[in-house]
N, C-alpha and C positions, 0 to 999 in steps of 0.2 A: 291831428296831423302833426308830423314831425318836420322840423326844419332840416335842411340838408346837412347842417352841422350835427344835429342830434342823430340823424339817420346814419351819418358817417361814423360817429362815435360808437353807436351800438353794434354796427356791423363790421367795424374795423376796416373800413374802406375809405380812402381819402376823398375829399370833395372833388379833387381834380379827376380822380378815376370815375366818380359818379357822373360827372359832366361828360366824360368820354363815353361812358356806357349809354348815356342819353343820346349822344351824337350818333352812335352806331345802332341805336334801336334795341339795346339789350334790356334796359329798364329805364322808364321815364318817370319823372315826378308826377304825382297825381294832380298837382296844382302848381301853376306859376303865376305869381302876382304880376299883372300886366304893367303896373306902375313902377314897382321896385325890381322886378325880375327875380325876386326871391323864390326859391324852389321848396316845395313841401311834399313829403311822402306820407302815405297812409300807414297805419299800424299793420294793415294786411300785407303791405309790400315787404315787410321785414322777412317773412317766410320766403318770398321769392328771392330776395337778396342773399339769404343764407343758403338757398338752393344753388344759386350761382357760385357762391364761395365754395360750396362743397364740390361742385363739378370742377372748379378751377384747381382745387386741391388734388383732384384725381387726374390732373394734367390734360383736361379737355381744353382745346383752344377756344377763344371767344367766338369764333365762327361756328364751331361745333355746338357750343352752348346756345347760341342764338337759334340754331336749327332745332335743338331739343325743345326750347321754349315755344317754338312755333308748331310743334306736333299737335295733331288733333287729340282732344282729351280721351276719346274712346280707344285710341291706339297708343297713347303715350307710355303707359306702364310697360307694355310688351317691348316697344322700341327702346325705351330707356334701359330695360334689363339687358337687351341685346348689345346696346352701346357700352354698357358697363362691363359686360363680359369681354368685349373686344378691347376696351381700354386696359382691363386687367391683364390680358395676354400681352399687350404692348409693354406694360410696366414690368411684367415678369421677364420678358426678353431683355429689357434694359438691365434688370437686376443680375441676370446671368452674365451679361456683358461686363458689368461693373465688378462682379465677383471674379471673373476671369482676369480682368485688368489688375485688380488688387493682388491676385496670386502672382501675376507677372512681376508686379512691383516688388513683392516680397522676395522673389527669386533674384531679381536684379540687385536688390539691396544686399542679399546674402553673398552674391557673387562679387560685388564690389568690395565688400568687407573682407573677402578672401583674396582680393587682388586680381580677380578675374574680370577682364573687360566686359562691359555691358553688352556689346554687340557680338560677342564671341559665339552666340547661338547660331549665327549665320554659318559658321564652320561645320555645324552639325547637320545642315540641310544637304541631303544627298541628291545627286543628279545622275541619271543614267540615260544611255542612248538606246532607244527602242524602235522597232519597226511596227507601225500600227496597220491594221487592216481597214480597207474601205468600209463605210457604213451607209446604210439608207436611213436618213433621219427625217422625222416629222418635226417641223420647225415653225417658229413665229419670230419675226424680227421687228424690233422696236427701238426708238430713240428714248433712252432713259437717263434721268439725272441721278445723282447719288442718292437723293432722298427717295427716289422711286424704286430703287433696287429691292429693298426688303419686301414691299408690297408686290412689286412686279414679279418676283420669283414665284410667289404663291399663285398669283393671278394667271400668268401665262403658262406655267407648268400645269396648273389646274385645267386650263382650257385644252391643252394637249392631251392630258389624261382622259378628259371627258370625251374627246374625239376617238381616242383609242378604245375606250369602253363602248361607245355608241356603235362604232363600226367593227367591233370585235377584232381589232388588230393585234398582232403578236409582238410583244415587247422583246427586245434583244439586248437591252442594257439599261443603265441608270441615266437620269437626267444630266444634261450638259449645257454649258453656256459658252458661246463663241463671241469673242470681242473683236469687232471689225474696225473700230476707230483707230486712226494712226496716232492720236494723242488723247490725253485725258481732258475732258471738258466738263466742268461741274454742271453746265446747263443741259447737257445731254450727250449720251454715248451710244453708238450703233451696236446694239446687243441682240444676239440671236439665242433664243431658247430652243433646245432640241432634245428629242428622245429617240434613240435608235429603235427602229421597228423592222419587221420582215417585209411587209407588203409595200410596193411602190404605188401609193395612192396620191390623190390630189393633196398638195401641202407637204410633199416630201421632196428631198433632193439627195444627191450623192455627196458624202463627205469623203474625199480621197484619202487613202492611207499613205503611209510613207515614213520617212525617218523623222523622229521627234526626240528632243531633249525632254525628259520627264522627271518630275519631282512629286513627292507625296507630302501633303500637309495633314498632320494629325493635331487638330486644334481649331480655334475660332477663325472665322473668315477674315477678320481684320489682319491676321498674320499672313494672308496671301501676298501682300505687297513684298514681304521679305522673301518669299519663295520666287516671286517674279524677278526680284533684284538678283537673287542667286542664279537663277536660270539664265538671265541676260548676261551676267558676267561669265558664266561657264561657256555659253555659246561663243562669246567673243574670244575668250582665252584658248578655247580648243580649236579655233579656226573654222567655225561654222557661220552661216548666215541664215537669218529668218526668211522663210519663203511664203508663209501663210499666217493667218490670224491665230493667235494663241487661244486655247480653250481649256475649260475646266470640266472635270467629270466628278459628279457628286456620288461617291461610293456609299455614303450613309445619308439617310433622310434626316435633315435637321429637326423636323417635327417629331421624330421618334428617338432622337439621341437624348440621353440623360443629361448631358452637359456639353459645353463647347469643346472640352478636351477629348470627347469621344467622336467628334466629327472627322471624317476622312475625305479629303479632296485631292484628286489627281490633277496636276497641271501639265499641259503639253505645249511645247514650242515646236512647230514644224520647221525643220532645218535642212540645209544641204551644205556639203563641204565647199569652202571657198576655193 
C-alpha cells in the first residue's frame, strides 16, 4: 500500500487534489485508517491515476472522465475510442482558431509598426443595400448560450438536413441563422436555425423578403462582431432603421473549409428608410 503522500509524489498530483477526487468519486483510497484517517492507495491504483492524468492532458473535464471510468468493461474500448476522436476534433478546432488569432496578431503588429491604426480594418468592410426575395424555410428555434453555439450549429442543422433527406425535400439555399434576441445574454439567446426549401411542409414558415443592408465576411466567425458593428453604424449613418431580426447565411460549410480564412458568411440587416 502507498500513503497518500507517496501516491501523490509518484503521480504528480497534490494530496489536496486527491482528496477532491475522492470527494467527487473519481478515485478513492483503497484503505482509510479509522483511527488516524490516513489514506492508503494500492499499487494497482497507480494505473488508474495515470489514466485519469492522461485524459486530463487531453482536456477531458472531470465529469467526462468520471463517466468514462463508469463505462462497462465490454463496451469501454469502443466508447473510449469514440470519445478520443471527438475530443481530438475539438482540439483541432481550437488549434485552427489559435492559428487564425496568431495570424491576426502578426498583421496588427505589422500595421502598428507601419503607423496604421489597429482598427483600420473596419474601413475595409463593405456594405451594400440589396432587395431580398421571400423564402420558405425549414426551421428550428432554440435558446442557446454562447457555449452551446458550436455544438448547436451541428446538432440543429443536422436535424434539419435529416428531415430534408427523409422527406425528400428540395433544397433552395444554404443554411442560415436568425437572431431574435433584442440584446446579448450569455445565459441564452433566441436563435433560429433554418434552411430554405421548396415545399411548404410542417416545420416551415415564410421568411419575408425586402430591403436589407448586407455585408460579406471572408474569415473566422469571431470576426462577425466587427461586421455587425459596421452594419449597425452604416444603417444609422445612412438614415435607415432596423425592421426585423438580423440573420446570417453560411455560403461555405465550415466542416468542408480548409481553414477559417476560407469561410464565407453573408450578414443581412432588414431595414427601412426613416
